[in-house]
N, C-alpha and C positions, 0 to 999 in steps of 0.2 A: 486201609485208611479211609477217611471220609473224603474230603475234597483235597486233592494233591496240592492245590494252590490256596487252600482256605486261609492258612496263616499269613499268606501274603496279601490276600484280598481284604481280610478283616484283621486289623492289628490292635483293636481295642477290646477290652472286656465289656460286656453288656450284661447287666443284671436287672431283674424286675425292680421297679421303683418301690420304695417304702411309702406306706400311706402317710399323708400329711400329719405332722406332730399333733396339731390341735385336735385332729380327729381320733387318732389312735390312742391317745392317752385317756380318752373317754370310755374305752372298753378294754377287754382282755383278749381280743382276737389277735392272730398273728400279724406282724407289722407289714409284711410284704403284700403288694397287690398281685393279682393273677398274672402269670407270665405270658409272654408272646411266643407262640410256637415258631414263628419265622425267626425271631431273635434267638431262640434256643437252637434252631437248626444252624444258624450262622455260627454260633459259638461252638457247637459240636464239630462243625466243619473246620475249625481252627486246629483240631487235634492232628498233629503232623506225623508222618512216617519217620519216627525218630530212631528207629533201629532197636535201641534199648529203651523201653518205656520206664523211665525212672519214677514215674508216678506209682508203679508197683512197689518200688523200694520205699516210698513214702507211706504206703498203706499197709498196716499189719495184716489186714484181711486178704491182701493179694487181689483186690478188685480188678476185674478185666476192663479197665477204663477205656483203652483205645477201641476195644470191641464194641462196647455199648455207645460210645461216641459215634462210631461209624454207622451203627444201626439207627440211631436217632437221626443222623443226617440223611439217611436213606428212607426215613419215615416208617421204620419197622419197630414200632414201640413195644409190641408184645415180645418180640425176640430180644429186645434190649432189656426188658424186665426179667426175662429168663436168665440172661447173662448176669444181671445184677444180683439175682437171688442165688446164683451158683456159688457165690463167695460171702454173701452178707444176708443174714436173716432179717435184718431190720433197716433197710435203706431209708425208710421214712424217718427214722430217728437220727441216723448219722447225717443224712442230707440236711437236717435242720440244726443239729447240735454239735457236730464234729468241727474242729478248727481247720480241717482239710490240710493235713500235712502232704497229701498227694499233690495239691496245687503248688506247694513250696518246691516240690521235687519235679514239677513239670519241665521238660526239656525246653519248651517254648519260653519258659520263664527266665531263661538265661539272658535274653535281650528284648523280650516283649512281656506284656502282662500275661500271666498263665491262663490256660483254658479254664473256663468256669465249671470245673468238674463237679463241684458240690451242687450247683444249681441244676446241671444236667441230671445228676443222680436223683434229686428229690422230685424233679419233673417227671422222670420215668416212673417212679413208684406211685406218684399221685395219679398219673394217667392209668396205671395198671389197676389200682383200686377202683378208680372211677369207672373203668370199662368192665369190671368184674373178672379180670384176669387172675387175680390173687384168690386161689381156692385152697381149701384144706387138703393136706397131703397125708392122710392116715397111713399107718404102716401096713405093708402087705402081710405081715405075720407078727404074732405076739411071742416074745421070747419067754415070758413067765418070770423074768427078773424085774425087781423093783428098785427104784432110785428115788431118794429124797433130795430135794434141792432147797437149801435154806437161803432166802434172799431172792427178790423178784425184780432186781434191776436188770440192766442189759446183759450182764454176764450170766446171771441165773436163768433168764428167759432164753438166751441163746443155747445154753447147755440143755435146757428142758426141751426145746423144740427139736434139737438134733437127736437127743436120746429117745424121745417119743417116736420120731420117724424111724429110728432104728428098731423099734418094736418093744422097747421096755415100757413098763408102767411107771410113770413119773408123777410125783406129787411135789408141787412148789409151795413152800411155807413162807409166809410173810407176816411180820408182826403188826404192820399197819392194817387199817380196816379195808384197804383196797390194794389190789395188786399193781406193782409198777416201780416200787422203790423210789429212787430219786427222779425217775422219769415221771412219776405221778406227783410227788409232793416237793421235789427240789427244783423243778423246771417250771417257770411261770408260763401261763398259756400264751403270752404274747411271743414266746419263742417256739412253743410247740403246743398246739391245742390238743387236749386229751382225747379227742375223737380218733386221732391216729393210733394212740395206744389201744383204745377200745377195739378198733378194727383188727389189730394184730392179735389181741387176746381172744377175740371171737374165733379167729382162725385156729389158734392153738387149742382152744377148748374143743372145737370140732374134730381136731386131730387126735384128741384123747388125753392131752395134758390135764392134770387135775390141780386146781388151785385151792389153797387153804389160807385165806386171809384171816387176820386177827389172832394168829397163833404165835406167841413169843417163845421160840425154841430156847431152851436153857432155863425158862421160868415155867411156862405152861406145860411143856414137855421137856424133860432133861435131855441133853445132847446124847448121852450114852444110851438112853432108852430108845431114842429115835434111830440111832445106829443099829440097834438090835432088831428093829422092825423091818429094815430095808437091807437089800443086798449091797447097796453102795450109797454113799452120802457125799454131796457136793456142797461145800461151804462157799457161798457167794454173797456174803453179808456186806460187802463194801468196806470202805475206810471212813467211818462216820464220826470218829472222835475229833471234835473241833480243836483247832489250835487256839489257846486262850491268850489273854494279854494281862498277866497278873501285875497290875499297877495299882497305886492308891486309888480308891473309889470304884474298883471293878465291880463290887457287889451292889452298887447303887441301883435302885429301880430305874428302868429306862435304858440300861446297858444289856444288850442281848446278843447271843450268837445269831449269825445270819440265818441258819437253818431253822431256828425257832420261829423267826419272823416269816420266812418263805413258806414253811409248811402250813402255818396258820392261814396265810393269805391264799394258798392254793386250795385249802379246804373250804374257805369261804367262797372262792370263785366256783368251786364245785357244787355249791348250794348248801353246805353244811353250816349249822350253827356253831360259832366259835366263841364261847364265853370268855370275857376278858381278853379279847384279841389284841395282840400287839399291832398297832396301826400307826401309820405316818400322818394320818389326817390332821391337818391344822398344826403340824409340828415342824420344827427345824431339825433336820435329820443329818447325821454324820455317818458315813460309811467308811470303815477302815479296811483297806484291802483293795488292790487294783485289778483283780482278776475277774473271771466270768461270774463268780458268785456275787462279787461286789456290784457288777453291772446289773445282775438280776435284782438286787436290792434297790438300786437306783431306779430302774424302770418300774418296779412295784410301788415305790414311794411316790413317784409321779402320778401313778394311776389312783393312788389312795388320797391324793390331794395334799401332799406335803407343802408347807410354806416355802421351804428351801431344802436343797439337797447338796451336801458337800462331801466330796470323796478325797480321802487322803491315802497315799501309798508311801511306804518308807523308802523305796528305792528310787533310782534315777529314771526319768521318763525314757521309755524305749525309743530307739531310732525310728524315723519314718521310712528309712530305706534299709535294705539288708546290710547288717554290719559285716565287716571283713572277717570277724571271728566266727561267723556262721555262714560260710559260703554255700552256694548251691551244691548239692540238693538238700542241705540241712533245712530243718524247719526253724526259721528265725524267730526271734522275739522282736516284734514290731509294735509301734504305737498304733493302737486300734481304737477306732471310733465305732462302738457298737450302737445299735438303735437306741439304747437307753441313754447313751451320752448325748445324742442329738436332741433329746427331749428336755434338756435344761440342766441346771446345776453347775457346780464348779469342780474341777479336778486339780489336785495339788500333789506334786511328787517331792521326794526328799523331805518328807514330813514324818517326824517321830513323835508319837504320843507319849506324854510324860505323866499325865494324871487325868483322872475323871473327876470333874468338879461337882460338888453337891450344892443344891439349893437349900434355903432355910427350911423347906419342908422335908428335906432328906432325899430328894430325887435328883437325878442327873440334871445339871443345868448347862453343861458344856464340857470341853476338854482343854487341857493345856498342851500345846503342841510346840515343837521346836524343829529347827532345821536338822537334817541328818548329815552327820559327817562320818568319815571312815577312819577308824583308829585301829591299827594292827589288823586290818581286814574285817573289823567289826563295824556294824552300823550303830552309832550312838547319837543321842541328842547333843547338839552343839550348844555349849553354855552361852547364855546371854542372848539367845534368839527366841526365847519362849514367848508365846502369845496365847490368849484365850479365845476360843471359838464357841459361841453359844450353841446349845443343842438341847432338844427335849427327848431325842431318841438317838442312841448310838448303836450301830450294828457292826459286829465283828465278823468280817468276811476274810479271814486270814488263812484259809485252807484247813486241811485235816492232817492229823498226826498218825493215823493208822486205824486198824479195825478194833472193835470192841472185843476183848479177849477173855474177860473174867470167867464167864460160864463155860465157853467152849474150851478154854485152856484147862480148866479144872476138871471138867466132866469127861473130856475125850483125851486128856493127857497130851495135847498137842504142844509143840515147841515153837519158839520164836525164831525168826530170822534175825540177822544182825541189824535190821532196820525196824524191828518191832512188829513186823507183819507175821501172818501165819506162815510158817516155813513149809515149803514143798520142794520136791525135786523137779527135774526138767520135764517130767510127765505129770505134773500137778498133784502127785501123790504125797500125802503127809506121812509122818512116822507111824500113824495108826492105819492098819490095813483096811482098805475099802473106803477110806476118807480122802477126798480130794478138795483142793482149794482153787477157786477161779476168780479172776477179776481183782478189784482193788484190795480185797482181803489179803491176798498174797503178794500183790504187786505194789501196793500203796496207791495213793491218789493219782489217777491217771485219766486218760481220755476215753470217751465212750467207744471209740473204734477199737481200742485195746481191750476193753471189757468184752465186747462181742467176740473178738478174735480169741481171747482166752476162754470164753464160754464154749466156743466151737471146739477148740483144741482139747479142753478138759473133757468134753463129751466123748471125743474119740478115745481118750485115755480110759475113761470109765467103761466104754463099750468093749475095749480090748481086755480090761480087767475081768469083765463079766463073761465075755464070749471067747476069749483067747486070741481074737483078731478083730479087726474093724474095717469097714468100708467108709467110715465117716472121715471127712477131710480134717487134717490137723495143720492149720496155717502157721502156727508158731510153737516153739518150745517155751516152757515157763522160764522166767528169769530166776535162777537159783542163787541165793545168797548164803553166806556163812550161817550156820545154825547154832543157836544157843544150846548149851547142854542142860538147861533147866526148863522144866515144863512151865507153861504160862499159868500164872495164878492171879494176875491182876491186869487191869488195863494199863497200856503204856502211858 
């Protein structure tokens, strides 16, 4: 362990400060100031000799958290980075974007604030990149086997790096013009600047992974033809079908899915020209949905110069303390104040949208919203509580319903799970020999840490399929659901 009495000496969590709101909303840089190494060492020293580190249970990657906390406390940053990379290909992503279920499971969290695991993690990897400790790891031998990976989000990239290092020739296909999936175009720069993604892609390119951006598999190249070209195929396309809100006025100009809005903003921040960009500048903005994507929309709207931002969530406001129904070491649903919420706007819970309202010009001018009540377990608008809220831009951040399955289902004859995802067995294999599914495409919308864990595990399964055995680690088994008897022919 680190300091045997650390958790007794330091009883409070310390995190780097966020930049002042008036400053940070003027740019797209990450919101946190540089951390203090002494503060980081104090926090790492709070990691206690708990006997059974339940933080491991909270992390699907099986991160060696007590080990790298101890190494940071002792000032051994390079060794800490090696421990970090032993289980996680991309700690610079998870350290910024993961909601840290490991912290919810921290034993110290039973009666004190948990160890700042996530902050220690991101500090380790930032130091490692800054010191030049992160170097390419090309394979010692080439197997002669080829693997195509479709999708360049965290699951696809993790599988690609593992398989490349195992000696296979790996090509990653991405339909967007740049590699990265939602890491590139779904996450605003104020949460993760894209320089971190570029550093990792440079390492992977030097290791031998081949990237093919701007290729829409299923359209530019049929899925079955791609399968014929390669010895194995990994589908890691994510779960990108957005959840709609089919209410009167849904088709009005000015009502958009959150990802339409965020993708265009991220492209503009990257320096691209975006004709007819959806922007919040000079507008009253309503964001429907209280999750991370909704918060990303709120922060983006502030930086674009929105006149006002109002956030509505249909459910009850989460508790500020761990509810009795989610005891330690479960990951609880808590009321969260993200950086975007600090920057202004209003948040409303128990709010059900009834209708999108049209202006005389035929564009959205607002929404009609009512209080939410529960009837037979369903959330419905409460009669007599309706009110109108003006808006020039309405963003639907209601989550995702599953993967896009039209082409892959028809061309590869894959089948659906009972949840509408691409079905696979516990080893990530589909009904089609040599075709595997990793990440949200098979799991459904989930956390980045699960995507990386599934990418690593699917890589081990592919390596075993190609070579008969594998030395790659396999942190988790796939979640297997009941399988439909009918091939997929249309999107869910």
